LOLUM-922687 format. One line per 2 residues: number of its first residue (from 1); their letters; for each residue x, y, z of N, C-alpha, C. Coordinates in nm, 2 decimals. Example, Ala and Ser with C-alpha at 12.3 -4.5 7.8 and 13.67 -1.06 7.14 Angstrom:
BEGIN
1) as) 1.32:-0.57:0.78:1.23:-0.45:0.78:1.32:-0.33:0.78 | 1.28:-0.22:0.71:1.37:-0.11:0.71:1.29:0.00:0.79
***
This chain:
BEGIN
1) mt) -0.60:-2.19:-0.38:-0.72:-2.16:-0.31:-0.78:-2.03:-0.36 | -0.92:-2.03:-0.38:-0.99:-1.91:-0.41:-1.05:-1.85:-0.29
3) lv) -1.03:-1.73:-0.26:-1.09:-1.66:-0.14:-1.20:-1.57:-0.18 | -1.32:-1.59:-0.12:-1.44:-1.51:-0.14:-1.47:-1.44:-0.01
5) qv) -1.48:-1.30:-0.02:-1.50:-1.23:0.11:-1.65:-1.17:0.10 | -1.72:-1.20:0.21:-1.86:-1.16:0.21:-1.88:-1.05:0.32
7) fr) -1.94:-0.93:0.28:-1.95:-0.82:0.36:-2.10:-0.80:0.41 | -2.19:-0.88:0.38:-2.33:-0.86:0.42:-2.39:-0.99:0.48
9) ge) -2.31:-1.05:0.56:-2.36:-1.17:0.63:-2.33:-1.30:0.55 | -2.35:-1.41:0.62:-2.32:-1.54:0.56:-2.40:-1.57:0.44
11) ld) -2.35:-1.64:0.34:-2.42:-1.67:0.22:-2.53:-1.78:0.25 | -2.64:-1.77:0.18:-2.74:-1.87:0.19:-2.70:-1.99:0.09
13) gd) -2.77:-2.09:0.10:-2.74:-2.21:0.01:-2.73:-2.18:-0.13 | -2.83:-2.10:-0.19:-2.83:-2.07:-0.33:-2.72:-1.99:-0.37
15) dr) -2.69:-1.88:-0.29:-2.58:-1.80:-0.33:-2.44:-1.87:-0.33 | -2.42:-1.95:-0.22:-2.30:-2.03:-0.22:-2.29:-2.13:-0.33
17) aq) -2.40:-2.19:-0.37:-2.40:-2.28:-0.48:-2.36:-2.21:-0.61 | -2.41:-2.09:-0.63:-2.37:-2.02:-0.75:-2.22:-1.99:-0.75
19) ie) -2.17:-1.95:-0.64:-2.02:-1.91:-0.63:-1.94:-2.04:-0.65 | -1.98:-2.15:-0.59:-1.91:-2.27:-0.60:-1.91:-2.32:-0.75
21) gr) -2.02:-2.30:-0.82:-2.02:-2.33:-0.96:-1.94:-2.24:-1.04 | -1.93:-2.11:-1.01:-1.85:-2.02:-1.08:-1.70:-2.05:-1.07
23) fa) -1.66:-2.10:-0.95:-1.52:-2.12:-0.93:-1.49:-2.27:-0.92 | -1.57:-2.36:-0.99:-1.55:-2.50:-0.98:-1.42:-2.55:-1.03
25) dv) -1.36:-2.48:-1.12:-1.24:-2.52:-1.19:-1.11:-2.47:-1.13 | -1.12:-2.40:-1.01:-1.00:-2.34:-0.96:-0.95:-2.40:-0.83
27) ge) -1.02:-2.52:-0.79:-0.97:-2.59:-0.67:-1.04:-2.54:-0.54 | -0.97:-2.55:-0.43:-1.04:-2.52:-0.30:-1.09:-2.38:-0.29
29) la) -1.21:-2.37:-0.23:-1.28:-2.24:-0.21:-1.30:-2.21:-0.07 | -1.26:-2.09:-0.03:-1.27:-2.04:0.11:-1.36:-1.92:0.11
31) vv) -1.47:-1.92:0.18:-1.57:-1.81:0.19:-1.55:-1.75:0.33 | -1.51:-1.62:0.34:-1.49:-1.55:0.46:-1.60:-1.45:0.49
33) dr) -1.66:-1.45:0.60:-1.76:-1.36:0.64:-1.69:-1.23:0.70 | -1.70:-1.12:0.64:-1.63:-1.00:0.69:-1.73:-0.90:0.75
35) tp) -1.85:-0.94:0.78:-1.94:-0.85:0.84:-1.90:-0.81:0.98 | -1.94:-0.70:1.04:-1.90:-0.66:1.17:-1.94:-0.76:1.27
37) ge) -1.86:-0.78:1.37:-1.89:-0.88:1.48:-1.77:-0.90:1.56 | -1.78:-1.00:1.64:-1.66:-1.04:1.73:-1.54:-1.08:1.64
39) ps) -1.42:-1.03:1.68:-1.30:-1.07:1.60:-1.29:-1.22:1.59 | -1.25:-1.27:1.47:-1.22:-1.41:1.46:-1.08:-1.44:1.50
41) ae) -1.05:-1.57:1.50:-0.92:-1.61:1.54:-0.81:-1.56:1.45 | -0.69:-1.53:1.51:-0.58:-1.49:1.43:-0.50:-1.61:1.37
43) hv) -0.47:-1.60:1.24:-0.39:-1.70:1.18:-0.26:-1.64:1.12 | -0.17:-1.72:1.07:-0.05:-1.68:1.00:-0.05:-1.73:0.86
45) cr) -0.04:-1.65:0.76:-0.03:-1.69:0.63:0.11:-1.66:0.57 | 0.14:-1.72:0.46:0.27:-1.71:0.40:0.27:-1.65:0.26
47) ea) 0.36:-1.57:0.23:0.38:-1.52:0.09:0.53:-1.50:0.06 | 0.57:-1.57:-0.04:0.71:-1.56:-0.08:0.81:-1.58:0.04
49) ga) 0.78:-1.67:0.13:0.86:-1.70:0.24:0.84:-1.62:0.36 | 0.76:-1.51:0.35:0.73:-1.42:0.46:0.60:-1.46:0.53
51) sf) 0.59:-1.43:0.66:0.48:-1.47:0.74:0.40:-1.34:0.78 | 0.27:-1.35:0.77:0.18:-1.24:0.80:0.06:-1.28:0.89
53) av) 0.03:-1.20:0.99:-0.09:-1.22:1.07:-0.21:-1.18:1.00 | -0.31:-1.26:1.00:-0.44:-1.23:0.93:-0.56:-1.27:1.02
55) ra) -0.67:-1.20:1.01:-0.79:-1.23:1.07:-0.90:-1.22:0.97 | -1.00:-1.31:0.96:-1.11:-1.30:0.87:-1.20:-1.18:0.91
57) rh) -1.21:-1.16:1.04:-1.29:-1.05:1.09:-1.22:-0.98:1.20 | -1.22:-0.85:1.20:-1.15:-0.77:1.30:-1.22:-0.64:1.32
59) rg) -1.17:-0.54:1.39:-1.24:-0.42:1.42:-1.26:-0.33:1.30 | -1.17:-0.34:1.20:-1.19:-0.27:1.08:-1.25:-0.35:0.97
61) qd) -1.25:-0.30:0.85:-1.31:-0.37:0.74:-1.21:-0.42:0.64 | -1.10:-0.35:0.62:-1.00:-0.39:0.53:-0.92:-0.51:0.58
63) pw) -0.89:-0.60:0.49:-0.81:-0.72:0.53:-0.67:-0.68:0.57 | -0.61:-0.75:0.67:-0.48:-0.72:0.71:-0.37:-0.73:0.61
65) lf) -0.40:-0.81:0.51:-0.30:-0.83:0.40:-0.38:-0.82:0.27 | -0.35:-0.72:0.18:-0.41:-0.70:0.06:-0.34:-0.79:-0.05
67) ld) -0.42:-0.90:-0.08:-0.36:-1.00:-0.17:-0.33:-0.95:-0.31 | -0.41:-0.86:-0.36:-0.39:-0.81:-0.50:-0.26:-0.73:-0.51
69) lr) -0.21:-0.68:-0.40:-0.09:-0.60:-0.40:0.04:-0.68:-0.40 | 0.02:-0.81:-0.42:0.14:-0.91:-0.42:0.24:-0.87:-0.53
71) ag) 0.19:-0.83:-0.64:0.29:-0.79:-0.75:0.37:-0.67:-0.71 | 0.31:-0.57:-0.64:0.39:-0.46:-0.59:0.49:-0.50:-0.49
73) rr) 0.46:-0.59:-0.40:0.55:-0.63:-0.30:0.67:-0.71:-0.36 | 0.63:-0.79:-0.46:0.74:-0.86:-0.53:0.84:-0.77:-0.60
75) rl) 0.79:-0.66:-0.66:0.88:-0.56:-0.72:0.96:-0.49:-0.62 | 0.90:-0.46:-0.50:0.97:-0.40:-0.39:1.08:-0.49:-0.34
77) re) 1.06:-0.62:-0.33:1.16:-0.71:-0.29:1.28:-0.71:-0.38 | 1.26:-0.69:-0.51:1.36:-0.69:-0.61:1.45:-0.56:-0.60
79) la) 1.38:-0.45:-0.56:1.45:-0.32:-0.55:1.52:-0.30:-0.42 | 1.47:-0.37:-0.31:1.51:-0.33:-0.17:1.65:-0.36:-0.13
81) pg) 1.72:-0.47:-0.17:1.84:-0.51:-0.11:1.95:-0.40:-0.10 | 1.99:-0.37:0.02:2.09:-0.27:0.04:2.04:-0.12:0.03
83) rs) 1.91:-0.10:0.02:1.86:0.03:0.00:1.76:0.07:0.11 | 1.75:0.20:0.13:1.66:0.25:0.23:1.52:0.26:0.17
85) vl) 1.42:0.23:0.25:1.28:0.22:0.20:1.19:0.30:0.29 | 1.10:0.38:0.23:1.00:0.46:0.30:0.86:0.40:0.26
87) nl) 0.79:0.34:0.36:0.66:0.28:0.33:0.55:0.37:0.38 | 0.48:0.44:0.29:0.38:0.53:0.33:0.24:0.47:0.33
89) fa) 0.15:0.51:0.42:0.02:0.45:0.44:0.04:0.30:0.46 | 0.13:0.27:0.55:0.19:0.14:0.57:0.09:0.03:0.61
91) yt) -0.02:0.08:0.68:-0.12:-0.01:0.73:-0.05:-0.12:0.82 | -0.06:-0.25:0.79:0.00:-0.35:0.87:0.14:-0.39:0.83
93) ca) 0.20:-0.30:0.74:0.34:-0.30:0.71:0.39:-0.42:0.63 | 0.30:-0.48:0.55:0.33:-0.59:0.47:0.45:-0.56:0.37
95) ag) 0.44:-0.44:0.31:0.54:-0.40:0.22:0.67:-0.38:0.29 | 0.67:-0.32:0.41:0.79:-0.30:0.49:0.85:-0.43:0.52
97) va) 0.77:-0.53:0.56:0.83:-0.66:0.59:0.89:-0.72:0.47 | 0.83:-0.71:0.35:0.88:-0.76:0.23:1.02:-0.70:0.20
99) aa) 1.03:-0.57:0.22:1.16:-0.50:0.19:1.26:-0.54:0.29 | 1.23:-0.54:0.42:1.32:-0.58:0.52:1.38:-0.72:0.50
101) ra) 1.29:-0.82:0.47:1.33:-0.95:0.45:1.42:-0.96:0.32 | 1.40:-0.87:0.23:1.48:-0.88:0.11:1.62:-0.81:0.13
103) ga) 1.65:-0.76:0.25:1.78:-0.70:0.28:1.79:-0.55:0.27 | 1.68:-0.48:0.28:1.68:-0.33:0.28:1.77:-0.28:0.40
105) se) 1.85:-0.18:0.37:1.93:-0.12:0.48:1.86:-0.05:0.59 | 1.74:-0.01:0.56:1.66:0.07:0.65:1.51:0.07:0.60
107) vw) 1.42:0.06:0.69:1.28:0.06:0.65:1.20:0.14:0.75 | 1.13:0.25:0.70:1.03:0.33:0.78:0.89:0.29:0.74
109) nv) 0.81:0.26:0.83:0.66:0.24:0.81:0.58:0.36:0.87 | 0.51:0.43:0.79:0.43:0.55:0.84:0.28:0.52:0.83
111) df) 0.21:0.54:0.94:0.06:0.53:0.93:0.01:0.59:1.06 | -0.11:0.65:1.05:-0.17:0.71:1.16:-0.24:0.61:1.26
113) sr) -0.26:0.49:1.22:-0.34:0.39:1.29:-0.25:0.32:1.39 | -0.28:0.33:1.52:-0.20:0.26:1.62:-0.23:0.11:1.60
115) sa) -0.35:0.07:1.59:-0.39:-0.07:1.58:-0.33:-0.14:1.46 | -0.32:-0.07:1.34:-0.26:-0.13:1.22:-0.11:-0.15:1.25
117) le) -0.04:-0.05:1.31:0.10:-0.06:1.33:0.13:-0.17:1.44 | 0.04:-0.19:1.53:0.05:-0.30:1.62:0.06:-0.44:1.55
119) vg) -0.03:-0.45:1.45:-0.02:-0.57:1.36:0.11:-0.57:1.29 | 0.16:-0.45:1.24:0.28:-0.45:1.17:0.40:-0.49:1.26
121) rr) 0.40:-0.45:1.38:0.50:-0.50:1.47:0.50:-0.65:1.49 | 0.38:-0.71:1.50:0.37:-0.85:1.51:0.42:-0.92:1.38
123) na) 0.39:-0.86:1.27:0.45:-0.91:1.14:0.60:-0.90:1.14 | 0.66:-0.79:1.19:0.80:-0.78:1.20:0.86:-0.89:1.29
125) el) 0.79:-0.92:1.40:0.84:-1.02:1.49:0.83:-1.16:1.43 | 0.72:-1.18:1.36:0.71:-1.31:1.29:0.82:-1.34:1.19
127) ng) 0.88:-1.24:1.14:0.98:-1.25:1.03:1.12:-1.22:1.08 | 1.13:-1.18:1.21:1.26:-1.15:1.27:1.33:-1.04:1.20
129) vs) 1.26:-0.93:1.16:1.32:-0.82:1.10:1.30:-0.69:1.19 | 1.39:-0.60:1.17:1.39:-0.47:1.24:1.35:-0.36:1.15
131) mr) 1.25:-0.28:1.19:1.20:-0.17:1.11:1.16:-0.05:1.20 | 1.15:0.06:1.15:1.10:0.18:1.22:0.95:0.20:1.20
133) fv) 0.87:0.23:1.31:0.73:0.25:1.30:0.70:0.39:1.34 | 0.64:0.47:1.25:0.61:0.61:1.28:0.45:0.62:1.28
135) qe) 0.40:0.64:1.40:0.25:0.66:1.41:0.22:0.81:1.40 | 0.19:0.85:1.28:0.16:0.99:1.24:0.09:0.99:1.11
137) dc) 0.01:1.10:1.09:-0.05:1.12:0.96:0.06:1.13:0.85 | 0.04:1.06:0.74:0.15:1.05:0.64:0.18:1.19:0.58
139) lp) 0.08:1.27:0.57:0.10:1.40:0.50:0.20:1.49:0.56 | 0.20:1.52:0.69:0.31:1.60:0.75:0.44:1.53:0.75
141) vl) 0.45:1.40:0.77:0.57:1.33:0.76:0.63:1.34:0.62 | 0.55:1.31:0.52:0.60:1.31:0.38:0.65:1.45:0.34
143) rq) 0.57:1.56:0.38:0.60:1.69:0.34:0.73:1.74:0.41 | 0.75:1.70:0.53:0.87:1.74:0.60:1.00:1.67:0.54
145) la) 0.98:1.54:0.51:1.09:1.47:0.45:1.13:1.53:0.31 | 1.03:1.58:0.24:1.05:1.64:0.11:1.09:1.78:0.12
147) gl) 1.10:1.84:0.24:1.15:1.98:0.26:1.04:2.08:0.22 | 0.91:2.04:0.24:0.80:2.13:0.21:0.73:2.17:0.33
149) pv) 0.66:2.28:0.33:0.59:2.32:0.46:0.47:2.23:0.48 | 0.43:2.21:0.61:0.32:2.13:0.65:0.19:2.22:0.64
151) kg) 0.09:2.17:0.57:-0.03:2.25:0.55:-0.15:2.20:0.63 | -0.26:2.27:0.64:-0.38:2.23:0.70:-0.40:2.27:0.84
153) rg) -0.51:2.25:0.89:-0.54:2.28:1.03:-0.45:2.21:1.13 | -0.40:2.09:1.09:-0.31:2.02:1.18:-0.17:2.08:1.19
155) sf) -0.14:2.18:1.11:-0.01:2.24:1.11:0.01:2.32:1.24 | -0.10:2.34:1.31:-0.09:2.42:1.44:-0.09:2.33:1.56
157) rd) -0.10:2.20:1.54:-0.10:2.11:1.65:0.04:2.04:1.66 | 0.07:1.97:1.77:0.20:1.91:1.79:0.20:1.78:1.70
159) ye) 0.30:1.77:1.62:0.32:1.64:1.54:0.47:1.62:1.54 | 0.50:1.49:1.51:0.64:1.45:1.51:0.72:1.53:1.40
161) rf) 0.84:1.58:1.44:0.92:1.66:1.35:1.03:1.57:1.29 | 1.06:1.60:1.16:1.16:1.53:1.08:1.24:1.63:1.00
163) ep) 1.37:1.60:0.99:1.45:1.68:0.89:1.43:1.62:0.75 | 1.45:1.71:0.65:1.44:1.66:0.51:1.54:1.55:0.49
165) rt) 1.50:1.45:0.42:1.60:1.35:0.38:1.53:1.27:0.26 | 1.61:1.19:0.20:1.56:1.11:0.09:1.58:0.96:0.12
167) fd) 1.50:0.88:0.05:1.51:0.73:0.06:1.54:0.68:-0.08 | 1.59:0.56:-0.09:1.62:0.50:-0.22:1.49:0.45:-0.29
169) vv) 1.40:0.40:-0.21:1.27:0.35:-0.26:1.16:0.41:-0.17 | 1.06:0.47:-0.24:0.94:0.51:-0.16:0.82:0.43:-0.21
171) fl) 0.75:0.36:-0.12:0.64:0.28:-0.15:0.51:0.36:-0.11 | 0.44:0.41:-0.21:0.33:0.51:-0.19:0.20:0.43:-0.22
173) dp) 0.12:0.39:-0.11:0.00:0.31:-0.13:-0.11:0.38:-0.05 | -0.16:0.49:-0.10:-0.27:0.57:-0.03:-0.41:0.50:-0.05
175) pa) -0.50:0.53:0.05:-0.64:0.50:0.03:-0.70:0.58:-0.08 | -0.81:0.53:-0.13:-0.88:0.61:-0.24:-0.91:0.75:-0.20
177) wa) -0.96:0.76:-0.08:-1.00:0.90:-0.03:-1.00:0.90:0.12 | -0.95:1.01:0.18:-0.94:1.02:0.32:-0.93:1.17:0.35
179) kg) -0.98:1.21:0.46:-0.97:1.36:0.50:-0.93:1.36:0.65 | -0.83:1.45:0.67:-0.78:1.46:0.81:-0.74:1.61:0.83
181) pf) -0.68:1.64:0.95:-0.64:1.77:0.98:-0.53:1.83:0.89 | -0.46:1.75:0.82:-0.35:1.80:0.73:-0.40:1.81:0.59
183) ga) -0.52:1.78:0.56:-0.57:1.79:0.42:-0.63:1.66:0.38 | -0.67:1.65:0.26:-0.74:1.54:0.20:-0.65:1.45:0.11
185) vd) -0.67:1.32:0.11:-0.61:1.23:0.02:-0.72:1.20:-0.08 | -0.70:1.23:-0.21:-0.79:1.20:-0.32:-0.71:1.15:-0.44
187) ve) -0.70:1.02:-0.45:-0.61:0.97:-0.55:-0.67:0.98:-0.69 | -0.80:1.01:-0.70:-0.87:1.02:-0.83:-0.85:1.16:-0.89
189) rd) -0.86:1.26:-0.81:-0.86:1.40:-0.86:-0.73:1.48:-0.82 | -0.65:1.43:-0.72:-0.54:1.51:-0.68:-0.42:1.42:-0.64
191) ya) -0.39:1.32:-0.72:-0.27:1.24:-0.68:-0.14:1.31:-0.67 | -0.14:1.42:-0.75:-0.01:1.50:-0.75:0.03:1.55:-0.61
193) sl) -0.07:1.58:-0.53:-0.04:1.63:-0.39:0.04:1.53:-0.31 | 0.03:1.41:-0.34:0.11:1.30:-0.28:0.23:1.27:-0.36
195) fk) 0.22:1.26:-0.49:0.33:1.22:-0.57:0.44:1.31:-0.58 | 0.41:1.45:-0.58:0.52:1.54:-0.58:0.61:1.53:-0.46
197) pa) 0.56:1.53:-0.33:0.65:1.52:-0.22:0.72:1.38:-0.21 | 0.65:1.28:-0.26:0.71:1.15:-0.27:0.84:1.15:-0.36
199) ll) 0.83:1.22:-0.47:0.94:1.23:-0.56:1.05:1.31:-0.49 | 1.02:1.42:-0.42:1.12:1.50:-0.36:1.19:1.43:-0.24
201) at) 1.12:1.32:-0.19:1.18:1.24:-0.08:1.25:1.12:-0.13 | 1.27:1.11:-0.26:1.33:1.00:-0.33:1.47:1.04:-0.38
203) ap) 1.57:0.96:-0.35:1.71:0.99:-0.39:1.73:0.98:-0.54 | 1.82:1.06:-0.59:1.86:1.04:-0.74:1.89:0.89:-0.77
205) gg) 1.83:0.85:-0.88:1.85:0.71:-0.91:1.76:0.61:-0.84 | 1.67:0.67:-0.75:1.58:0.59:-0.68:1.45:0.56:-0.75
207) tv) 1.35:0.50:-0.68:1.23:0.46:-0.74:1.11:0.49:-0.64 | 1.00:0.54:-0.70:0.87:0.55:-0.63:0.78:0.44:-0.69
209) ia) 0.73:0.35:-0.60:0.63:0.25:-0.64:0.50:0.31:-0.59 | 0.42:0.36:-0.68:0.29:0.43:-0.65:0.17:0.34:-0.69
211) tn) 0.07:0.34:-0.61:-0.05:0.26:-0.64:-0.18:0.36:-0.65 | -0.27:0.31:-0.72:-0.40:0.37:-0.73:-0.51:0.26:-0.73
213) hv) -0.61:0.27:-0.64:-0.70:0.16:-0.62:-0.84:0.20:-0.68 | -0.86:0.31:-0.74:-0.99:0.36:-0.79:-1.02:0.30:-0.93
215) as) -1.12:0.22:-0.94:-1.16:0.15:-1.06:-1.18:0.24:-1.18 | -1.23:0.36:-1.16:-1.27:0.45:-1.27:-1.14:0.52:-1.33
217) vv) -1.03:0.51:-1.26:-0.91:0.57:-1.31:-0.85:0.48:-1.42 | -0.83:0.54:-1.54:-0.76:0.47:-1.65:-0.61:0.46:-1.63
219) re) -0.56:0.35:-1.63:-0.42:0.33:-1.60:-0.32:0.42:-1.68 | -0.34:0.42:-1.81:-0.25:0.50:-1.89:-0.27:0.65:-1.87
221) dw) -0.39:0.70:-1.84:-0.41:0.84:-1.81:-0.34:0.87:-1.68 | -0.35:0.79:-1.58:-0.29:0.81:-1.45:-0.13:0.81:-1.47
223) as) -0.08:0.72:-1.55:0.07:0.72:-1.57:0.11:0.85:-1.64 | 0.03:0.90:-1.73:0.07:1.03:-1.80:0.06:1.14:-1.70
225) al) -0.03:1.14:-1.61:-0.04:1.25:-1.51:0.08:1.24:-1.41 | 0.12:1.12:-1.38:0.24:1.11:-1.30:0.36:1.17:-1.37
227) gr) 0.38:1.14:-1.49:0.49:1.20:-1.57:0.48:1.35:-1.57 | 0.37:1.41:-1.59:0.35:1.55:-1.59:0.38:1.61:-1.46
229) ca) 0.34:1.55:-1.35:0.37:1.60:-1.22:0.52:1.60:-1.19 | 0.58:1.49:-1.23:0.73:1.48:-1.21:0.80:1.60:-1.29
231) ek) 0.76:1.63:-1.41:0.82:1.74:-1.48:0.80:1.87:-1.41 | 0.68:1.90:-1.36:0.65:2.02:-1.29:0.73:2.03:-1.16
233) ag) 0.75:1.92:-1.10:0.82:1.92:-0.97:0.97:1.93:-0.99 | 1.02:1.93:-1.12:1.16:1.94:-1.14:1.23:1.81:-1.12
235) rp) 1.16:1.70:-1.12:1.22:1.56:-1.10:1.16:1.47:-1.21 | 1.20:1.50:-1.34:1.15:1.42:-1.45:1.19:1.27:-1.43
237) la) 1.10:1.19:-1.47:1.12:1.04:-1.46:1.21:0.99:-1.57 | 1.29:0.89:-1.53:1.37:0.82:-1.63:1.28:0.71:-1.70
239) gi) 1.17:0.67:-1.64:1.08:0.57:-1.70:0.97:0.53:-1.60 | 0.86:0.48:-1.65:0.75:0.43:-1.57:0.72:0.29:-1.62
241) el) 0.71:0.20:-1.53:0.67:0.06:-1.56:0.53:0.04:-1.49 | 0.43:0.00:-1.57:0.30:-0.02:-1.52:0.28:-0.17:-1.48
243) lg) 0.23:-0.19:-1.36:0.20:-0.33:-1.32:0.05:-0.34:-1.28 | 0.00:-0.46:-1.29:-0.13:-0.48:-1.24:-0.13:-0.60:-1.15
245) pd) -0.24:-0.64:-1.09:-0.24:-0.76:-1.01:-0.20:-0.88:-1.09 | -0.16:-0.99:-1.02:-0.13:-1.11:-1.08:-0.25:-1.18:-1.15
247) ad) -0.23:-1.28:-1.22:-0.33:-1.34:-1.30:-0.45:-1.40:-1.22 | -0.43:-1.43:-1.09:-0.53:-1.48:-1.01:-0.63:-1.37:-0.96
249) fp) -0.61:-1.25:-1.01:-0.70:-1.14:-0.98:-0.74:-1.08:-1.11 | -0.82:-1.15:-1.19:-0.86:-1.11:-1.32:-0.96:-0.99:-1.31
251) sr) -0.96:-0.91:-1.42:-1.06:-0.80:-1.44:-1.14:-0.83:-1.57 | -1.27:-0.83:-1.55:-1.35:-0.86:-1.67:-1.34:-0.75:-1.78
253) dg) -1.31:-0.63:-1.75:-1.30:-0.52:-1.85:-1.16:-0.49:-1.88 | -1.06:-0.56:-1.83:-0.92:-0.53:-1.86:-0.87:-0.41:-1.79
255) np) -0.95:-0.35:-1.70:-0.90:-0.24:-1.62:-0.91:-0.26:-1.47 | -0.82:-0.34:-1.42:-0.83:-0.38:-1.28:-0.83:-0.25:-1.19
257) pl) -0.90:-0.26:-1.08:-0.90:-0.14:-0.99:-0.76:-0.10:-0.94 | -0.68:-0.20:-0.90:-0.55:-0.17:-0.86:-0.45:-0.15:-0.97
259) ki) -0.39:-0.03:-0.97:-0.28:0.00:-1.07:-0.15:0.03:-0.99 | -0.04:-0.01:-1.04:0.09:0.01:-0.98:0.18:0.07:-1.08
261) av) 0.24:0.18:-1.04:0.34:0.25:-1.13:0.48:0.24:-1.07 | 0.57:0.18:-1.13:0.71:0.18:-1.08:0.79:0.29:-1.15
263) cr) 0.81:0.40:-1.08:0.86:0.52:-1.14:1.01:0.54:-1.11 | 1.09:0.54:-1.21:1.24:0.55:-1.19:1.29:0.69:-1.21
265) lp) 1.37:0.74:-1.11:1.43:0.87:-1.12:1.57:0.85:-1.18 | 1.61:0.95:-1.26:1.75:0.95:-1.31:1.85:0.97:-1.20
267) s) 1.97:0.91:-1.22:2.08:0.93:-1.13:2.14:1.07:-1.12
***
């Protein structure tokens, strides 16, 4: 099935005809109206044996399940058995569910959004898995786990405290840009401010699966920057494997917006 998401109202006949002609050779076509409005019915979809709650329209704009990140969840399933997993910017916890179903020893899902984590809890129930849900800004949680001081205006407010510790796998999937009381997330200009503490929160021999969703970022340049950041942080990488979306998410210019770096740390 080909999924087309519309953000500016339902398609008229001419627009729909053009889209149907463009995707005539790929089978069934589903057009989803994602403009603001009353929430649509909730459904359950399946990926690699896992079940996930989905709505075509809800209070937010982002889909509850990012389909192009399937390749990252697949690699996470391969790495997760018997290992502890930290899922940052967890949103609806699809990556956490993938890790828990694969046999992870422990899974933490961290996100500031109560409503997103509520969907994550439903996803956990759908799959019969147990995970930890931390409703907090990812920046103070990550910096505490990495043993770094918490910065920003939010450092003066009450936030959940954690002792430094490491995880075997850290899944780092930040938004392109966000600003909060603990600082800004800017994956185009300052990915290092996230990647460094993620490395410090990763156990020796562990893996950071990092993503970047900004189309203008060149994949190889980003990977080189991750390597330099790791060197400066005193945690040089044993290797970086670059992944992109699966073949059903083609990019006309060969530079898909989603980039995934599987970063291995030496033992």
